All heavy atoms as a GROMACS GRO file, in nm:
protein
  406
    1MET      N    1  -5.145  -0.008  -3.889
    1MET     CA    2  -5.042   0.018  -3.798
    1MET      C    3  -4.904  -0.045  -3.845
    1MET      O    4  -4.910  -0.166  -3.868
    1MET     CB    5  -5.079  -0.032  -3.666
    1MET     CG    6  -4.964  -0.024  -3.558
    1MET     SD    7  -5.014  -0.081  -3.399
    1MET     CE    8  -4.924  -0.229  -3.384
    2THR      N    9  -4.812   0.023  -3.871
    2THR     CA   10  -4.680  -0.026  -3.895
    2THR      C   11  -4.579   0.054  -3.817
    2THR      O   12  -4.576   0.178  -3.826
    2THR     CB   13  -4.633  -0.024  -4.044
    2THR    OG1   14  -4.734  -0.091  -4.121
    2THR    CG2   15  -4.504  -0.077  -4.068
    3ASP      N   16  -4.517  -0.010  -3.724
    3ASP     CA   17  -4.430   0.059  -3.634
    3ASP      C   18  -4.309  -0.045  -3.611
    3ASP      O   19  -4.314  -0.164  -3.643
    3ASP     CB   20  -4.492   0.083  -3.501
    3ASP     CG   21  -4.423   0.186  -3.417
    3ASP    OD1   22  -4.320   0.241  -3.457
    3ASP    OD2   23  -4.457   0.204  -3.301
    4SER      N   24  -4.199   0.004  -3.554
    4SER     CA   25  -4.086  -0.087  -3.528
    4SER      C   26  -4.040  -0.079  -3.387
    4SER      O   27  -4.066   0.018  -3.320
    4SER     CB   28  -3.968  -0.062  -3.620
    4SER     OG   29  -3.912   0.069  -3.588
    5HIS      N   30  -3.969  -0.187  -3.343
    5HIS     CA   31  -3.921  -0.191  -3.206
    5HIS      C   32  -3.795  -0.280  -3.209
    5HIS      O   33  -3.783  -0.368  -3.288
    5HIS     CB   34  -4.020  -0.251  -3.112
    5HIS     CG   35  -3.967  -0.274  -2.970
    5HIS    ND1   36  -3.966  -0.173  -2.885
    5HIS    CD2   37  -3.916  -0.379  -2.912
    5HIS    CE1   38  -3.925  -0.220  -2.769
    5HIS    NE2   39  -3.893  -0.349  -2.781
    6GLU      N   40  -3.678  -0.229  -3.134
    6GLU     CA   41  -3.568  -0.304  -3.125
    6GLU      C   42  -3.567  -0.387  -3.004
    6GLU      O   43  -3.605  -0.345  -2.886
    6GLU     CB   44  -3.444  -0.203  -3.127
    6GLU     CG   45  -3.316  -0.285  -3.148
    6GLU     CD   46  -3.205  -0.189  -3.161
    6GLU    OE1   47  -3.204  -0.113  -3.260
    6GLU    OE2   48  -3.105  -0.190  -3.080
    7THR      N   49  -3.534  -0.512  -3.019
    7THR     CA   50  -3.533  -0.607  -2.904
    7THR      C   51  -3.410  -0.582  -2.817
    7THR      O   52  -3.325  -0.516  -2.865
    7THR     CB   53  -3.551  -0.753  -2.951
    7THR    OG1   54  -3.433  -0.789  -3.019
    7THR    CG2   55  -3.679  -0.782  -3.042
    8GLY      N   56  -3.416  -0.658  -2.704
    8GLY     CA   57  -3.296  -0.649  -2.618
    8GLY      C   58  -3.162  -0.686  -2.685
    8GLY      O   59  -3.055  -0.638  -2.642
    9ASN      N   60  -3.171  -0.772  -2.776
    9ASN     CA   61  -3.045  -0.816  -2.847
    9ASN      C   62  -3.020  -0.740  -2.973
    9ASN      O   63  -2.929  -0.780  -3.053
    9ASN     CB   64  -3.050  -0.968  -2.875
    9ASN     CG   65  -3.144  -1.008  -2.982
    9ASN    OD1   66  -3.223  -0.927  -3.029
    9ASN    ND2   67  -3.152  -1.136  -3.004
   10GLY      N   68  -3.088  -0.636  -3.008
   10GLY     CA   69  -3.075  -0.553  -3.119
   10GLY      C   70  -3.154  -0.588  -3.245
   10GLY      O   71  -3.132  -0.529  -3.349
   11THR      N   72  -3.230  -0.694  -3.236
   11THR     CA   73  -3.306  -0.739  -3.346
   11THR      C   74  -3.428  -0.640  -3.367
   11THR      O   75  -3.492  -0.602  -3.271
   11THR     CB   76  -3.367  -0.880  -3.337
   11THR    OG1   77  -3.259  -0.963  -3.313
   11THR    CG2   78  -3.452  -0.922  -3.447
   12LYS      N   79  -3.446  -0.595  -3.487
   12LYS     CA   80  -3.559  -0.498  -3.503
   12LYS      C   81  -3.682  -0.566  -3.558
   12LYS      O   82  -3.669  -0.658  -3.648
   12LYS     CB   83  -3.522  -0.403  -3.619
   12LYS     CG   84  -3.620  -0.282  -3.639
   12LYS     CD   85  -3.569  -0.183  -3.732
   12LYS     CE   86  -3.647  -0.058  -3.740
   12LYS     NZ   87  -3.588   0.038  -3.828
   13LEU      N   88  -3.797  -0.552  -3.487
   13LEU     CA   89  -3.930  -0.608  -3.525
   13LEU      C   90  -4.015  -0.497  -3.584
   13LEU      O   91  -4.019  -0.386  -3.530
   13LEU     CB   92  -3.991  -0.668  -3.405
   13LEU     CG   93  -3.930  -0.784  -3.333
   13LEU    CD1   94  -4.016  -0.818  -3.212
   13LEU    CD2   95  -3.923  -0.901  -3.425
   14TRP      N   96  -4.077  -0.538  -3.692
   14TRP     CA   97  -4.183  -0.440  -3.753
   14TRP      C   98  -4.317  -0.502  -3.711
   14TRP      O   99  -4.350  -0.622  -3.734
   14TRP     CB  100  -4.174  -0.453  -3.907
   14TRP     CG  101  -4.054  -0.368  -3.948
   14TRP    CD1  102  -3.934  -0.423  -3.998
   14TRP    CD2  103  -4.050  -0.233  -3.978
   14TRP    NE1  104  -3.856  -0.320  -4.031
   14TRP    CE2  105  -3.928  -0.208  -4.014
   14TRP    CE3  106  -4.139  -0.126  -3.935
   14TRP    CZ2  107  -3.882  -0.066  -4.036
   14TRP    CZ3  108  -4.099   0.005  -3.955
   14TRP    CH2  109  -3.966   0.035  -4.005
   15TYR      N  110  -4.400  -0.421  -3.648
   15TYR     CA  111  -4.534  -0.449  -3.597
   15TYR      C  112  -4.628  -0.406  -3.714
   15TYR      O  113  -4.629  -0.297  -3.757
   15TYR     CB  114  -4.571  -0.364  -3.468
   15TYR     CG  115  -4.486  -0.394  -3.355
   15TYR    CD1  116  -4.485  -0.304  -3.247
   15TYR    CD2  117  -4.406  -0.504  -3.345
   15TYR    CE1  118  -4.408  -0.331  -3.138
   15TYR    CE2  119  -4.335  -0.522  -3.233
   15TYR     CZ  120  -4.334  -0.437  -3.124
   15TYR     OH  121  -4.255  -0.446  -3.017
   16HIS      N  122  -4.718  -0.498  -3.754
   16HIS     CA  123  -4.808  -0.465  -3.870
   16HIS      C  124  -4.948  -0.446  -3.833
   16HIS      O  125  -5.028  -0.368  -3.883
   16HIS     CB  126  -4.798  -0.581  -3.976
   16HIS     CG  127  -4.664  -0.585  -4.041
   16HIS    ND1  128  -4.624  -0.490  -4.136
   16HIS    CD2  129  -4.555  -0.665  -4.019
   16HIS    CE1  130  -4.497  -0.522  -4.178
   16HIS    NE2  131  -4.450  -0.622  -4.105
   17CYS      N  132  -4.999  -0.523  -3.732
   17CYS     CA  133  -5.127  -0.516  -3.679
   17CYS      C  134  -5.144  -0.577  -3.543
   17CYS      O  135  -5.063  -0.664  -3.508
   17CYS     CB  136  -5.239  -0.565  -3.780
   17CYS     SG  137  -5.234  -0.738  -3.803
   18CYS      N  138  -5.256  -0.546  -3.475
   18CYS     CA  139  -5.286  -0.611  -3.349
   18CYS      C  140  -5.427  -0.641  -3.332
   18CYS      O  141  -5.508  -0.566  -3.391
   18CYS     CB  142  -5.216  -0.536  -3.231
   18CYS     SG  143  -5.293  -0.382  -3.194
   19VAL      N  144  -5.459  -0.744  -3.255
   19VAL     CA  145  -5.598  -0.782  -3.236
   19VAL      C  146  -5.609  -0.829  -3.095
   19VAL      O  147  -5.510  -0.859  -3.021
   19VAL     CB  148  -5.647  -0.902  -3.319
   19VAL    CG1  149  -5.635  -0.857  -3.470
   19VAL    CG2  150  -5.558  -1.028  -3.301
   20VAL      N  151  -5.734  -0.830  -3.044
   20VAL     CA  152  -5.763  -0.875  -2.909
   20VAL      C  153  -5.855  -0.999  -2.936
   20VAL      O  154  -5.956  -0.990  -3.001
   20VAL     CB  155  -5.837  -0.779  -2.822
   20VAL    CG1  156  -5.870  -0.838  -2.681
   20VAL    CG2  157  -5.748  -0.654  -2.804
   21ASN      N  158  -5.810  -1.118  -2.885
   21ASN     CA  159  -5.899  -1.239  -2.906
   21ASN      C  160  -6.017  -1.250  -2.808
   21ASN      O  161  -6.031  -1.158  -2.724
   21ASN     CB  162  -5.804  -1.366  -2.905
   21ASN     CG  163  -5.760  -1.400  -2.758
   21ASN    OD1  164  -5.793  -1.347  -2.662
   21ASN    ND2  165  -5.658  -1.482  -2.766
   22THR      N  166  -6.090  -1.354  -2.819
   22THR     CA  167  -6.217  -1.360  -2.729
   22THR      C  168  -6.180  -1.380  -2.584
   22THR      O  169  -6.276  -1.366  -2.503
   22THR     CB  170  -6.303  -1.475  -2.778
   22THR    OG1  171  -6.231  -1.602  -2.786
   22THR    CG2  172  -6.357  -1.456  -2.926
   23TYR      N  173  -6.063  -1.415  -2.554
   23TYR     CA  174  -6.021  -1.428  -2.413
   23TYR      C  175  -5.963  -1.294  -2.363
   23TYR      O  176  -5.925  -1.297  -2.242
   23TYR     CB  177  -5.915  -1.544  -2.402
   23TYR     CG  178  -5.967  -1.676  -2.441
   23TYR    CD1  179  -5.929  -1.727  -2.569
   23TYR    CD2  180  -6.054  -1.740  -2.361
   23TYR    CE1  181  -5.978  -1.852  -2.607
   23TYR    CE2  182  -6.102  -1.861  -2.398
   23TYR     CZ  183  -6.064  -1.917  -2.524
   23TYR     OH  184  -6.119  -2.047  -2.562
   24GLY      N  185  -5.956  -1.196  -2.442
   24GLY     CA  186  -5.907  -1.067  -2.397
   24GLY      C  187  -5.760  -1.043  -2.404
   24GLY      O  188  -5.701  -0.952  -2.356
   25HIS      N  189  -5.692  -1.139  -2.475
   25HIS     CA  190  -5.548  -1.131  -2.495
   25HIS      C  191  -5.514  -1.057  -2.620
   25HIS      O  192  -5.570  -1.080  -2.721
   25HIS     CB  193  -5.486  -1.276  -2.493
   25HIS     CG  194  -5.508  -1.355  -2.369
   25HIS    ND1  195  -5.433  -1.330  -2.256
   25HIS    CD2  196  -5.600  -1.448  -2.342
   25HIS    CE1  197  -5.474  -1.408  -2.163
   25HIS    NE2  198  -5.586  -1.483  -2.212
   26ASP      N  199  -5.412  -0.966  -2.606
   26ASP     CA  200  -5.354  -0.888  -2.723
   26ASP      C  201  -5.259  -0.975  -2.797
   26ASP      O  202  -5.169  -1.021  -2.737
   26ASP     CB  203  -5.298  -0.760  -2.672
   26ASP     CG  204  -5.398  -0.662  -2.610
   26ASP    OD1  205  -5.508  -0.652  -2.661
   26ASP    OD2  206  -5.364  -0.620  -2.494
   27TRP      N  207  -5.264  -0.972  -2.927
   27TRP     CA  208  -5.169  -1.030  -3.020
   27TRP      C  209  -5.126  -0.933  -3.125
   27TRP      O  210  -5.213  -0.851  -3.176
   27TRP     CB  211  -5.239  -1.147  -3.092
   27TRP     CG  212  -5.262  -1.268  -2.995
   27TRP    CD1  213  -5.363  -1.283  -2.910
   27TRP    CD2  214  -5.173  -1.384  -2.972
   27TRP    NE1  215  -5.357  -1.399  -2.842
   27TRP    CE2  216  -5.233  -1.462  -2.872
   27TRP    CE3  217  -5.060  -1.429  -3.040
   27TRP    CZ2  218  -5.184  -1.585  -2.839
   27TRP    CZ3  219  -5.008  -1.543  -2.995
   27TRP    CH2  220  -5.069  -1.616  -2.901
   28THR      N  221  -4.999  -0.931  -3.163
   28THR     CA  222  -4.952  -0.848  -3.266
   28THR      C  223  -4.882  -0.938  -3.371
   28THR      O  224  -4.813  -1.031  -3.345
   28THR     CB  225  -4.840  -0.759  -3.198
   28THR    OG1  226  -4.888  -0.686  -3.100
   28THR    CG2  227  -4.782  -0.661  -3.309
   29TYR      N  228  -4.905  -0.904  -3.501
   29TYR     CA  229  -4.841  -0.962  -3.621
   29TYR      C  230  -4.713  -0.891  -3.641
   29TYR      O  231  -4.709  -0.777  -3.670
   29TYR     CB  232  -4.930  -0.966  -3.745
   29TYR     CG  233  -4.881  -1.056  -3.844
   29TYR    CD1  234  -4.902  -1.194  -3.826
   29TYR    CD2  235  -4.802  -1.018  -3.954
   29TYR    CE1  236  -4.850  -1.292  -3.929
   29TYR    CE2  237  -4.754  -1.114  -4.055
   29TYR     CZ  238  -4.778  -1.241  -4.030
   29TYR     OH  239  -4.729  -1.322  -4.123
   30ASP      N  240  -4.601  -0.957  -3.631
   30ASP     CA  241  -4.465  -0.897  -3.642
   30ASP      C  242  -4.380  -0.970  -3.748
   30ASP      O  243  -4.413  -1.076  -3.777
   30ASP     CB  244  -4.396  -0.914  -3.508
   30ASP     CG  245  -4.473  -0.867  -3.385
   30ASP    OD1  246  -4.484  -0.748  -3.376
   30ASP    OD2  247  -4.515  -0.942  -3.311
   31ARG      N  248  -4.279  -0.885  -3.796
   31ARG     CA  249  -4.185  -0.942  -3.889
   31ARG      C  250  -4.044  -0.899  -3.838
   31ARG      O  251  -4.025  -0.790  -3.799
   31ARG     CB  252  -4.209  -0.887  -4.027
   31ARG     CG  253  -4.107  -0.950  -4.132
   31ARG     CD  254  -4.135  -0.901  -4.276
   31ARG     NE  255  -4.138  -0.750  -4.294
   31ARG     CZ  256  -4.022  -0.674  -4.292
   31ARG    NH1  257  -3.905  -0.737  -4.289
   31ARG    NH2  258  -4.036  -0.551  -4.302
   32VAL      N  259  -3.956  -0.991  -3.847
   32VAL     CA  260  -3.812  -0.965  -3.813
   32VAL      C  261  -3.750  -0.885  -3.929
   32VAL      O  262  -3.762  -0.933  -4.052
   32VAL     CB  263  -3.729  -1.091  -3.782
   32VAL    CG1  264  -3.585  -1.051  -3.757
   32VAL    CG2  265  -3.799  -1.165  -3.671
   33ALA      N  266  -3.705  -0.763  -3.898
   33ALA     CA  267  -3.656  -0.677  -4.008
   33ALA      C  268  -3.544  -0.742  -4.089
   33ALA      O  269  -3.466  -0.818  -4.036
   33ALA     CB  270  -3.596  -0.556  -3.949
   34GLY      N  271  -3.552  -0.726  -4.224
   34GLY     CA  272  -3.444  -0.787  -4.314
   34GLY      C  273  -3.482  -0.931  -4.342
   34GLY      O  274  -3.394  -1.000  -4.401
   35THR      N  275  -3.577  -0.993  -4.299
   35THR     CA  276  -3.612  -1.135  -4.321
   35THR      C  277  -3.760  -1.149  -4.372
   35THR      O  278  -3.833  -1.052  -4.360
   35THR     CB  279  -3.596  -1.220  -4.197
   35THR    OG1  280  -3.701  -1.198  -4.104
   35THR    CG2  281  -3.449  -1.183  -4.133
   36ASN      N  282  -3.795  -1.269  -4.399
   36ASN     CA  283  -3.933  -1.295  -4.426
   36ASN      C  284  -3.992  -1.370  -4.304
   36ASN      O  285  -4.119  -1.415  -4.318
   36ASN     CB  286  -3.941  -1.388  -4.542
   36ASN     CG  287  -3.910  -1.320  -4.674
   36ASN    OD1  288  -3.955  -1.198  -4.686
   36ASN    ND2  289  -3.852  -1.385  -4.767
   37ALA      N  290  -3.922  -1.376  -4.203
   37ALA     CA  291  -3.979  -1.446  -4.077
   37ALA      C  292  -4.077  -1.358  -4.018
   37ALA      O  293  -4.053  -1.241  -3.977
   37ALA     CB  294  -3.863  -1.471  -3.964
   38SER      N  295  -4.197  -1.402  -3.993
   38SER     CA  296  -4.309  -1.334  -3.945
   38SER      C  297  -4.410  -1.413  -3.881
   38SER      O  298  -4.411  -1.540  -3.900
   38SER     CB  299  -4.384  -1.249  -4.052
   38SER     OG  300  -4.441  -1.333  -4.148
   39GLY      N  301  -4.494  -1.357  -3.794
   39GLY     CA  302  -4.598  -1.440  -3.725
   39GLY      C  303  -4.660  -1.359  -3.613
   39GLY      O  304  -4.620  -1.243  -3.591
   40TRP      N  305  -4.757  -1.420  -3.553
   40TRP     CA  306  -4.829  -1.367  -3.443
   40TRP      C  307  -4.752  -1.380  -3.315
   40TRP      O  308  -4.696  -1.493  -3.282
   40TRP     CB  309  -4.968  -1.429  -3.423
   40TRP     CG  310  -5.056  -1.387  -3.538
   40TRP    CD1  311  -5.091  -1.461  -3.642
   40TRP    CD2  312  -5.134  -1.261  -3.557
   40TRP    NE1  313  -5.178  -1.400  -3.731
   40TRP    CE2  314  -5.199  -1.272  -3.676
   40TRP    CE3  315  -5.143  -1.154  -3.469
   40TRP    CZ2  316  -5.281  -1.169  -3.716
   40TRP    CZ3  317  -5.232  -1.048  -3.513
   40TRP    CH2  318  -5.301  -1.057  -3.637
   41MET      N  319  -4.754  -1.278  -3.226
   41MET     CA  320  -4.687  -1.282  -3.094
   41MET      C  321  -4.780  -1.231  -2.993
   41MET      O  322  -4.851  -1.133  -3.017
   41MET     CB  323  -4.567  -1.184  -3.086
   41MET     CG  324  -4.451  -1.224  -3.170
   41MET     SD  325  -4.316  -1.113  -3.138
   41MET     CE  326  -4.185  -1.218  -3.126
   42SER      N  327  -4.796  -1.306  -2.884
   42SER     CA  328  -4.870  -1.260  -2.772
   42SER      C  329  -4.811  -1.140  -2.700
   42SER      O  330  -4.690  -1.136  -2.688
   42SER     CB  331  -4.890  -1.367  -2.668
   42SER     OG  332  -4.943  -1.328  -2.549
   43HIS      N  333  -4.890  -1.044  -2.659
   43HIS     CA  334  -4.826  -0.921  -2.596
   43HIS      C  335  -4.763  -0.965  -2.463
   43HIS      O  336  -4.682  -0.900  -2.405
   43HIS     CB  337  -4.931  -0.818  -2.574
   43HIS     CG  338  -4.956  -0.734  -2.684
   43HIS    ND1  339  -5.005  -0.614  -2.684
   43HIS    CD2  340  -4.938  -0.761  -2.823
   43HIS    CE1  341  -5.021  -0.561  -2.806
   43HIS    NE2  342  -4.981  -0.655  -2.892
   44ASP      N  343  -4.812  -1.083  -2.411
   44ASP     CA  344  -4.745  -1.145  -2.285
   44ASP      C  345  -4.602  -1.170  -2.306
   44ASP      O  346  -4.532  -1.175  -2.210
   44ASP     CB  347  -4.818  -1.268  -2.252
   44ASP     CG  348  -4.959  -1.250  -2.199
   44ASP    OD1  349  -5.001  -1.127  -2.162
   44ASP    OD2  350  -5.050  -1.343  -2.202
   45ASN      N  351  -4.561  -1.192  -2.429
   45ASN     CA  352  -4.417  -1.221  -2.461
   45ASN      C  353  -4.340  -1.094  -2.504
   45ASN      O  354  -4.220  -1.107  -2.536
   45ASN     CB  355  -4.413  -1.324  -2.574
   45ASN     CG  356  -4.471  -1.453  -2.532
   45ASN    OD1  357  -4.461  -1.499  -2.413
   45ASN    ND2  358  -4.540  -1.522  -2.635
   46LEU      N  359  -4.399  -0.977  -2.499
   46LEU     CA  360  -4.340  -0.850  -2.534
   46LEU      C  361  -4.332  -0.765  -2.417
   46LEU      O  362  -4.422  -0.758  -2.336
   46LEU     CB  363  -4.412  -0.788  -2.650
   46LEU     CG  364  -4.432  -0.864  -2.778
   46LEU    CD1  365  -4.527  -0.798  -2.878
   46LEU    CD2  366  -4.293  -0.888  -2.844
   47THR      N  367  -4.222  -0.676  -2.399
   47THR     CA  368  -4.214  -0.589  -2.299
   47THR      C  369  -4.191  -0.455  -2.368
   47THR      O  370  -4.109  -0.446  -2.467
   47THR     CB  371  -4.108  -0.624  -2.192
   47THR    OG1  372  -3.989  -0.638  -2.262
   47THR    CG2  373  -4.152  -0.732  -2.103
   48ASP      N  374  -4.235  -0.346  -2.318
   48ASP     CA  375  -4.210  -0.213  -2.360
   48ASP      C  376  -4.083  -0.157  -2.292
   48ASP      O  377  -4.081  -0.147  -2.173
   48ASP     CB  378  -4.327  -0.124  -2.334
   48ASP     CG  379  -4.309   0.016  -2.391
   48ASP    OD1  380  -4.202   0.049  -2.460
   48ASP    OD2  381  -4.398   0.097  -2.366
   49ARG      N  382  -3.981  -0.129  -2.370
   49ARG     CA  383  -3.855  -0.081  -2.301
   49ARG      C  384  -3.884   0.029  -2.205
   49ARG      O  385  -3.822   0.048  -2.106
   49ARG     CB  386  -3.750  -0.049  -2.400
   49ARG     CG  387  -3.705  -0.176  -2.465
   49ARG     CD  388  -3.587  -0.160  -2.555
   49ARG     NE  389  -3.575  -0.030  -2.617
   49ARG     CZ  390  -3.468   0.002  -2.685
   49ARG    NH1  391  -3.373  -0.068  -2.713
   49ARG    NH2  392  -3.461   0.126  -2.742
   50ALA      N  393  -3.971   0.123  -2.247
   50ALA     CA  394  -3.987   0.236  -2.168
   50ALA      C  395  -4.065   0.204  -2.032
   50ALA      O  396  -4.048   0.264  -1.932
   50ALA     CB  397  -4.080   0.338  -2.240
   51GLY      N  398  -4.140   0.086  -2.040
   51GLY     CA  399  -4.213   0.044  -1.917
   51GLY      C  400  -4.156  -0.064  -1.845
   51GLY      O  401  -4.207  -0.111  -1.744
   52ALA      N  402  -4.040  -0.115  -1.902
   52ALA     CA  403  -3.980  -0.242  -1.843
   52ALA      C  404  -3.905  -0.203  -1.718
   52ALA      O  405  -3.877  -0.098  -1.681
   52ALA     CB  406  -3.888  -0.305  -1.940
   0.00000   0.00000   0.00000
């Protein structure tokens, strides 16, 4: 899975993969577009603009 999303401040994130841990929490590996900054983000820290 590779998809992108623009944050509220206009920063574009690239989503590379997602997993569910043993506690049932969803995590996504993201990279900030145009940088090498990347890492795992909990879905608890993300909102879907369409559903916000």
